[in-house]
C-alpha positions as CSV (number, residue, x, y, z in Angstrom):
1,M,67.3,47.3,107.0
2,P,67.4,48.6,103.4
3,S,70.5,47.7,101.4
4,I,72.6,50.2,99.4
5,S,71.7,48.2,96.3
6,N,67.9,48.4,97.0
7,P,66.5,50.2,93.9
8,K,63.7,51.9,95.9
9,R,66.2,53.6,98.2
10,V,69.0,54.5,95.7
11,G,69.2,58.2,95.0
12,P,72.1,60.3,93.8
13,T,73.3,61.0,97.4
14,R,73.2,57.4,98.3
15,I,75.1,56.3,95.2
16,A,77.8,58.9,95.7
17,Y,78.1,58.1,99.4
18,A,78.3,54.3,98.6
19,G,81.3,55.2,96.5
20,L,83.0,56.8,99.5
21,L,82.2,53.8,101.6
22,L,84.6,51.8,99.3
23,F,87.5,53.6,101.1
24,Y,86.5,52.0,104.4
25,P,87.6,48.6,105.4
26,R,85.4,45.8,104.0
27,D,84.4,44.5,107.5
28,L,83.2,47.9,108.6
29,R,81.5,48.5,105.3
30,H,79.6,45.2,105.4
31,R,78.6,45.6,109.0
32,F,77.6,49.3,109.1
33,G,77.4,50.5,105.4
34,D,73.7,50.6,105.2
35,E,73.3,52.4,108.5
36,M,76.0,54.9,107.5
37,A,74.3,55.5,104.2
38,D,70.9,56.0,105.9
39,L,72.4,58.4,108.4
40,F,74.2,60.4,105.6
41,E,71.0,60.7,103.6
42,D,69.2,62.0,106.7
43,L,72.1,64.4,107.3
44,I,71.9,65.7,103.8
45,R,68.2,66.1,103.9
46,D,68.4,68.0,107.2
47,A,71.3,70.2,106.0
48,A,69.4,71.1,102.8
49,A,66.3,72.0,104.9
50,R,68.2,74.1,107.4
51,Q,71.0,75.7,105.3
52,G,70.3,74.9,101.7
53,L,73.2,74.3,99.3
54,R,75.7,75.6,101.9
55,G,74.6,73.0,104.4
56,V,74.8,70.2,101.8
57,A,78.3,71.3,100.8
58,T,79.4,71.3,104.4
59,A,78.0,67.8,104.9
60,W,79.9,66.5,101.8
61,A,83.1,68.3,102.9
62,S,82.8,66.5,106.3
63,A,82.3,63.2,104.5
64,F,85.4,63.7,102.4
65,W,87.4,64.8,105.4
66,E,86.4,61.6,107.2
67,V,87.5,59.5,104.3
68,L,90.9,61.2,104.4
69,T,91.3,61.0,108.1
70,V,89.6,57.8,109.1
71,A,88.7,55.5,106.2
72,A,91.9,55.7,104.1
73,P,94.3,55.3,107.1
74,S,92.2,52.3,108.3
75,R,92.6,50.7,104.9
76,L,96.4,51.4,104.9
77,A,96.7,49.7,108.2
78,S,96.6,46.3,106.6
79,H,100.1,44.7,106.1
80,A,99.8,44.4,102.4
81,A,98.8,48.0,101.8
82,M,101.4,49.2,104.3
83,A,104.1,47.2,102.5
84,G,103.0,48.7,99.1
85,A,102.9,52.2,100.5
86,L,106.4,51.9,102.1
87,S,107.8,50.4,98.8
88,F,106.3,53.4,96.9
89,L,107.8,55.9,99.4
90,A,111.2,54.2,99.3
91,S,111.2,54.2,95.5
92,S,110.2,57.8,95.4
93,A,112.9,58.8,97.8
94,L,115.5,56.9,95.8
95,F,114.3,58.7,92.6
96,L,114.5,62.1,94.3
97,V,118.1,61.3,95.5
98,F,119.1,60.2,92.0
99,F,117.4,63.2,90.3
100,S,119.0,65.7,92.7
101,A,122.4,64.1,92.1
102,L,122.0,64.7,88.4
103,N,121.6,68.5,89.0
């Protein structure tokens, strides 16, 4: 199976998609990252052939949507990330309460 870091297979689409894969949990990325990148390259190639730039844009929009709805929440599921996110939200809420009290 070709690796994302394989110079013969690295094109702009693969490099950009590899960046998106960083938002997925490490285990999933190591286990399925190459297959996901291969599939996405095929998807982009097919979308370009069928619908041109519009199809490519739709495929990328779908990839970004998946990062927001699947990858990022999966990463936040870890306890350390969840604790940091909750701490940030609590600090933000306290700041808003303090700021509104000043007005």
